[in-house]
N, C-alpha and C positions, 0 to 999 in steps of 0.2 A: 748311289750317291745321295739321293733324296733321303733315304732312310738314315744315313749318317748324320745329315744336317738336322733331321727331325729329332734324332736322339739327343744331339747337342742342345737343341732348343728346349726339349723336355727337361734335360738336366738343369739348365739355368733357370727354367721356370719353377721347377720344384725347389730350387735353392732360394730364389728371390721372393716368391709368393709369400712364404711364412714371414720373411723379413718385412715385407710391405704391410702385412696384417698386424704384425707385432708393433711396428712403428706407429701405425694408425691407432692401436689401442692405447699405447703410452701417451700419445699426443691428445687423444680424446679425454683420458682421465686426468691429465695434468693441467687442465685449464683452470684458471682462477675461479670461474663461476661454479664448476663442479666441486672443487675443494671447499669453497666457502659454504656451499649448500650442504655438504656432508658434515662439516663441522657444526653447522647449526642444527641439523636434524639429529645428530648424536648427543646433543646437549653437552658438548665438551666444554663450552664456555662456563656454563653453570657449575659443572664439576670442578673445573680449575679454580673458579672463584671461591668455592667452598674449601678448597685445599690450600688456599694461600697461607694459613698459619703453618702448615707442614712444609710448604715450599720455601718460606722465608728463613734464612739462616744468617744471622748477624756475625760478621767476622770479629775476632779479637784484635786489639791494636798491638803494636810491636812490643809493648811492655806487658802484654797478657791481661790487661784490665778489661777492655771491652765495655759493652753497655750493660748496666745493671739489669738483672733478670726481670725485675718488675717493670722497668721501662721497655724492655723487649716485648713483654706481653702487651703493653699499652700500644706500642708502635704496630705490632701485628694486628691489633684490633682496629687501629686507624686505617691501615692498608686494606684490611678486609672490607671496611666500609667504602673505601675509595675504588678498589679494584673489583668492580662488579662484572656480571656477565656481559652487560652492554659495553662496558669499558674494554674488556678483553676482545670482544667481537670487533669493535672499531679498530683497535690496534692490530689485531691479527689480519683483518681484511686489508688494511693498509700495507702490511708486510707482504701478504700474498700477491697483491696487485703490483707493488713496486718491484718485487723480486722477479715475477714473471715478465714484466715489461723490460727490466734490465737484461735478463738472460735472452729474451727474444729480440733485443736490439731496438726496441721502441723508444728507449730513453738512455741517456748516458749518465744519469744520476743513479749512483749505487744505492741499493736499498738499505734503509736504516730503520731502527725503532727507537722511539724517544719516550722516556718517562720523566722528562723535565717538569711536567705539570705536577708531579708528586713531590718534587724536591722541596719547594717552599713550604708545603704543608708539614713535611717531616721535620724540617729545620725549625720552623716556628713552634711546633709542638714540643720538640725536645728541649728547646731553649726555655720554654715556659716551665719545664720540669727541672731546669738548672743543670742539665747534662747535655752539652753540645755533642752532636754526632761526630764520630771519627771520620776521617777522609775516606776510609775504605767503604763506609756505608754510603756516603754522599756521592762518591764518584760515579756509580752506575746511573744515578739520577741526574747528573750534572750536564751530560751531553748525549747526543744521539749515539746509539750503539750500532756499529756496522754489522749488517747481516753477512756480507761477504767483503773481502778485501779486493777492490778492483785493480790494484797494482800487482797482485800476485799472479805469476806466470801461469800456474796451474788453473787459477780461476779464469784467466783470459782464454786459455785453451778450452775449458769447459763451456764458456759462454759462446765461443765460436762454433763448437760442436753442437751446442743446443740450438743455435739458429739454423744450422744445416739439418739437424735432426727433424726440425719442424717441417722441412720440405721433403723428407724421406717418403712419406706415404704417396705423395703426388709423383715423385720421380720414379720410385720403384713400381708404383702402379702402372705408370706409362710404359716402363720396360716390360712388365708382364703382359700388357696389352699387345705390344709389338711382337713379343715371342709367341703369344697365342695366335696372332694373325699369321705369322710365318708358318706355324704348325698347321694351321687351317689351309693355307695356300699350297703347302708342299704335299698334302694328302691328295690322293687320286680318287675321285668319285665322292659324291655327297655323303654316302654311307660311311666311308672311311674318315672323312672330315669330321662328321658329327661324333664318331666314336673316339677319335683322338682328342677332340676338345672335351668330350665327356671325361676321358681319363685325366686330362689336365686339371679339371675341377675336382675330380674324386680324390685323387691322392693327397693334395694339400688339405682338403676337407676332412678326410679320414684321420690323417696324422694330427690335424689341429684338434679334433675331438679327443684324441688320445692325450694331447698335451694339457687338457683341462685338469686332469688329476694332479700332475706335478705342480701346476699353478695354485690349486687349492691347498696343497700341502705347504707350499711356500707361504701363503697367507696365514696358515695355522702356525707356522714357525715364527712368523713376524709377530703374531698376536701374543704368543708365549714369551718372546723376548721383550716385547714392550710392556708386559704386565709383571714380569718377574721382579722388577725394581719397585713395584708399587704395592707390595704386600704389607699387611699390618693394619692396625686400627687407624682410621681416618682416611684411608686410601680406597675404600670399597667403591665409593661413587665414581671416583676418577677412573678406577680400573674398569668399572662397568661401561663407562663412556668410551674408553679406548677400545674395548672389545666390540662395542656397538659400532663404532666408527670403522674399524677394520673389517668387521663382518659385513657392513653395508657396502663397502668398496669391493670386497671379494665377491659378493652376490652380483653386483653390477658387472664386474669383469666376467663372471661366469655366464651371465645372461647374454652379454655382448659377444663372447666367444661362441656360445651355442648358436646364436643367431647367424653369425658370419659363416662358421664352418658347416652348420646344418644346412644353410641356404646353398652352399657350394655343393654339398652331397646331393641335395634334392635336384639342383640344376643338372648335375652329372647324370642322375638317374633318368630325368626327363629327356635329356639329349640322347641317351642310350636307347630308350624306348622308341623315340622318334626314328632313330637310325634303323631300327628293326623293320619299319614299314617303308623306309626309303630305299628304292632300288632293289627291292626284294624279289621282284619278278625275274625269273630266269629268262635269258634270251631264248626266244622260240627257235628250235632247230628246224631247218627246211625239211618238209615232209618228203619221204622217198616213195614215189608213186610206182605202182606196177607198170610193166611194159605197155600193156593195153591202155592204161590210163594216160601214160606218157604220150602214146600215139594219138589218143583222142584229144589230148591237150595241145598237140602240135597242129597248127593251122595248115589245112590243105593236105593232110596226111591220113591215109587209111590203108588197111591191109589189102583191100580189093584193088586199090590203085597200084599198090606195089606189085601184086601178082600180074596185073595186066601189062605193066611196063616190062616185066620179065618175059 
């Protein structure tokens, strides 16, 4: 019966341990500080700031007139001067912090991004040129833009799951600890206990190392998808920053996975080696003595005495 319960515990441990590690990795790399640091290190802000002319597309009005081409060029030049790397960093970090705080339940204020500070400069500049900007151009700069819709049911569900997911590493880790303790207690003898715990660490560790390759392939696919739309003249620097950003994140993920799963395998090997030297001495069998030695070992007994008595 113990073997059956041990097998059940092993099954759930092998199932839950990867989930615990996976949830830990996602929570570790989804923190605002990590995201902001990687954006800064990859020089993404500088690249986006230089790509503002390519990113700016002025819509035509309903009559098909739109903004004169020469004014479009001047407005792009104005925005290029205003939207600097520091400006983008400030706006992005505000969005990252507010989005994380809202999804984690730290605030009820839905995340937004505002470019209202650019509106007045655009309006004044266009008016001096005698060409007022159409409503389609002014609207994105007139009021804060919502990052998420807090009234959307799917968004609410995602927010609730996000708050629960942040607790997954602790919850699943505790469950794994309990299962490991049960496996340890059900085993008979210290040697068996150590070997079963060693097996519990080795299997997830080994499978985890095998999962590194698919994860790296996933990052390579993401890199390709992210840069496919940035081909052509003027996009080279932004493409390079995107590749650098994703490459840096994938390297960090690889190192963290290698550290966790490698440590599990090393611990499993150490426990197995220790088990070899624990309880390895065979139980000494009682020595079978010859009859004469048995007689000598028996107090008050001798062959002479036996002969006299007969």
